[in-house]
N, C-alpha and C positions, 0 to 999 in steps of 0.2 A: 615625529611628533606622533604618540600614540592617541587612540581614539579610545575615549572611554566607550565603556558599557553602556551608559544611559546615552552618550550621542549617538552608537548604533541604534537603540529600542528607538530613538527621537525618529532616526532616518526610517528603521523599518515603521513604525505607525505612519509617518505621511507614505510610504510607501501603498500598505494596505490601504489606506484612507483613498488613494489615487483608484486601485483595485478595486474597491465598492464602488464607487463613483463608475468606474467605466463599466462593473457589471448592472449597473442599476440602470445605466442607459442601455445596455444590452436587453435589458429585459422588458423595458420600456418599447423598446422600439421591437420586440417580441409581442409583446401583449396586442401593441397595435393592429401588428400584421394579424393577428387570432384574432380580434374582432372587425379588421375589416375582410376577413377570410369568412367569418361566422355573418355577415352585413349580406356578401354576396351569396353566399350559399340559401340563405331566408330570401332574398329576394328571388333566387332561382327556383326555390322550392314552390313559392307563390306563383311564379309563373307557368311551373310544369301543373302545380295543382288548377289552376282556371284553363290551359290548355287541354287537359287532360276531360275536365269536365264539359267545356267544348265539344272536342272531337268524341266523346260517347254520346253526345246530345245529337252530332250531326252525322253521325257515319251509319247511326240505325233508324230505317223507316219510321218502321213503327213508333220506339222511343221521341225521336224528332217530330211526325204530324202529333203525337199525343202530348209532347210538351206545348207546340202551336199551340194546339186546338186549347190547352188548358191555360196559356199566356190571352188568349181572346176572348175566350168564353166569359161572359156576362155572368154565367150560372155554372155552378160545381159542376163535373161530368160524370160520368158515373163513378160509383164508390171504386172502383179499381183503380181505374183510370184519373179520379182527382186525387187520389191516395198516392199513386206515382210522380201526377205532377207536382203535386207540394213536397214529395223526397226531391225531387230535380231539384226542386227552388232550395229548399234547405241545404243541400249538396252546397250547391253554388252561393248560397249567405253564410255558411260557413267558412268559405273560403274567405269571401269579402270579409269576416269576422275577422281570421286567423291573419290577413292585410293591416286591419285597423288595429288591431293590440301589437302586432311587430312594428307597428308607423308610431304610435304612442311611448313604448320603450324605446325607439330608438333604434332600432335593428333593421329596417326599412326604412329609406325614404318616404317621408308621404307625399313628395311628387307620383312617386312610382303606384300608392294605395291608389290614390286617387285617379290616376290613367287608367287602373283597370277596372276601377269603381264605377265608372261612365254609364257601365250598363243600366245600375240602380237607376242613374235619371233618367235614360231613353226611356226605359221601363215605367217610368212611376205613374202614366196615366193607363197602364195596360190594365183591365179587370182582373184578370189572373195575378197579374204584380199583385194589387190592390188586395185583394182575395187572399193571398199568401200571407201579407204580410201584415192586415188585421188579425190572422187565426195562429200565426207562429212567431210573433215579434217577441212574445214571454218567453220564448225558449232561449235567445241571446244576450250576450253580454248589455248590464244597461247602455254603456260606454256608446257599446257600437250600436244599441237603438238610437238613442240620443243622434248620434251621427247621422244616422241612416234616417233621422225624421227630419233632420235639417236640409240634407241632400232633397226631400220625396216636398218640402215646401219650397223652393225655389222655383223661381219662374226661370227656366232655361228654355234655349233653343237646338233643340236637339238634332244632329243633323242623320240620325241612326234609323234609316228607314224602314230595317228589320221589324222596329215595334211599334209602328203605327199601324194604327186599324184599317182596316181596309175600306174604302167608299162601299156603300150599298150598290148593288147591281139595279140600272135602272130597268132591266129587264126582268126583275123580281119583282116588283111592284103590283 
């Protein structure tokens, strides 16, 4: 029995459709792997940015002292020191904002953002943090500002003693 040309065309069409389905599955797997790699890279980049910032603040004594004085001081420091303090704070908030935006678009897990951003909550009552936020929040993304405002308004018990104000020294009374 001879196969007709139309029957061969039907077989070829079925085989072609099968190949298209297999290639679409393959592309779907590749896209999923690519999205996963992008999310991993974004999370890593966010961690590296915060790690670098903390390393920079903590590894230089003058910078560390100025940052701490800026955080704990009720009043602004000298013009130069206050400028440096505000730029250090703004650098950290730009990193937090990046985490916020990446979480909003689904690139990183919101829990990752929240875990790194606990420092905002821990420092919410520190004078320098409040001074920074009053002065610089207008330079940040409105959605991020709203998110930080929610964090700042929550009553939370923080366990980060580094941000606690020092008790007055009774000998200095």
